[in-house]
N, C-alpha and C positions, 0 to 999 in steps of 0.2 A: 703619887702611886707605891711608893716605898713603904708606906703606912701599911699597905695591906700585907708585904709580906715581912713585918714586925717578927720579932723570935715567937713571939705568944701566941699569933695567929697560925705561923707555920707550925708550930707543936699542935694547935687544936686541931688544925687540919688534919695533920699524920694522924692524931687519934681516931678522927673521923676515917680516913684511909684504913686503921687498925679494924675498925668495926667492918667497914664494908668487905675487908678480904675474910676476916672471920665467919660472918655471915655465908661468904659465898664458899668458902671449902668444906664448912659443915655442912651444908644445904647441897653442894656437889657430891658428897660422900653417901649422904642420905639417898639422895635420888638416884644414884647409880646403882646402889643396890636394892633400893626398893623397886626402881624402874626396870633392871634386870629381872627380877625376880618375875614382875606382871609382864614382861616381855615374853619370859618362858611360858609362861599361862596363856597367854594369847597364843603362842605358837604353837602348842601342845594340842589346844583345843580341847580340852576337859570336858566332858558333857556338861552342861548345865553350870559349872564353875566358871568357864571361860567365859560364856555369855553375859554372866554376872558382872565381870573384871572389865569386859569392853565396855559394857554399859558406863560404868563408873569411869574409866578411862579417857571415854568419849565426852561423857559430861563435862568433867573438871578440863578436860582441854580446851573445849571451847568457852570457858568461863575467863572474864578477865582476870588477869594476874593480881590487880588491886582488889578487888569485889572478895577474892578468898583472902586477902590479906585484913581487909576491912571484917569479914567473916569470924577468922581467926582472932582478932584483937578485941572486936567491942561485943560479938554475938557469942562466942564460946564462954566468956563469965557469966552470961545469962543461963546457961546449961553445966553450971558449977565450974568451967576448967578457965580458971586464972592463969594468964600469961602475958609476962611483961613482954615491952615492944621487941626484944632481942629473939625471946624465944618464939616469939608470934610471927614474926618474919621469916626464923628458918622453918618453923612448922608450914606455914604456907606457901613458900617457896620450894621446900620440899617434896611437899605433896603436888605442886602444879609440875615441877620439872621431873618427876616421877612418872607422871602419865606421857609426857614427852618421849623421856629415855627410853619407856616401854614399846613407844612405836618405833624408834631407831631400831632397837635390840630385836624387836619383831620381824622389821625389815631385815637387818643382819642374816637373822637364823634362814629367813625364806630365801635367801639369796646365796645359800650352800647349796649346791646341787645334789639333788636327792641319790646321785649317784654314791656320793660320801656316805651317806647313811646306810645306804644297801651293800656297800663294801665293808663298812664296820661290822654289822650285823652280820655277816657272812664269815667274820673272822671269830665269832663266837662271842663278841659284844654284847651286852644287853641295851636296853631303850637308854636308861640313864648313864652308862659309859660313852655310850656312842655321843651323847648330848654333851657331855662334860669334856671329854678328850677329843674330839674329833670336830663337833660342829661348833660349838660354843665358843673355842678360840678363834676360828675363821672368821665367824659373824662378829666378833668383839674387834679383831683387827680390820674389818671392812666398815666397822661402824664408828671408827674414832674420828674422820673427819666430821661427818654430822655431830657427833657426841661433843665434840670440840666447839664446834661451833653454838650449839644450845648453851653449853657452859658459859661461854662468851657473853651470850644474852643473859644467861641468868646473872652475871658479875654486873651486867649493866644494868639488869632491872631492880638490884637492890636499891636504887635511887628511889624508887616508888615507897619505900620504907619511911621518906620523909613525911608522909601523909599520916604516920601514926607517930610521928615525933623521933623515930630511930635515928639517935645522934652520929648517923654514918657521914660519908664524906659531903654528899649532895645539901644535907641537912647544916651542916656545920658551914659550908661555902656560904649558905642562905644567911646564917648567922653574922658572918663576919662583914658580908656587904650590906648586911642592915644597918650596921654601924654607920656606914657612909656609902653612898651609891656611886661614888667614883671607884670604888672597889670592885663592883660587879663583874665588869671586864676581865681584870685581871684574874679572878678569881673561877671565872667560866674556863678561861686559858688554862690555868693550872688544874682545875678537875678533869677538864679534858685530857691534858696530858697523863695524869695519874692513870686514868681509865686505860689511856691506851699503854702504858705500862705494863700493868697488870694483866690487861688482856692477850698483849702479844707476847709477854713472858707465857702466859698458858698456851699461845700456839704453838711456840718453841717447843716448850716442854713436849706437848704432843707430837710432834715432828721426831722428838728424840725417842719418844716411846715407840714410834710406828717403826722408826730403824731398828729398834731391839727387835721387835717383833718378827722381821725378816727372815 
């Protein structure tokens, strides 16, 4: 079993962890920004525009993420958009996760009582100021738990990129135990531990952030 954890294998696996973390961080940032914008649009109910956005969001949310990854990597080049495995994964995951974040943010906005809006407007604030300074901060705080759960799912879903040969954590573990079937169990245990460390760290960060907002 010690051969599974040779220096070269450990270094190879850690590089895969780096790819996983890199994809996750970039996708989380993009999906949070895009999803927040979409969530606000859904909340504001802009005539015609909101209906179009809702149709797009609902359509993407109900598609398998793997299908979106395949479409991005294999179909977009046919349309003249060439992306490598890393960029295709980030793009696909950002698009998919943005629709999930949109619904979370919309729910957070709706959870803020109408009295908050009325009170802000009565002080002379306009709708944009009310949304930005009063409603959105409260909505974001209330959205932290579901957002973190969604982002943890995002980290785990990076393993789907194995299908397009992205050299992330899962793919590299498969390469290692492909050398020797006896390495399979040690590799599965190791990547499980690494995923746990990343996701648990994310949850701790969320708790810290939540306390800072109190």
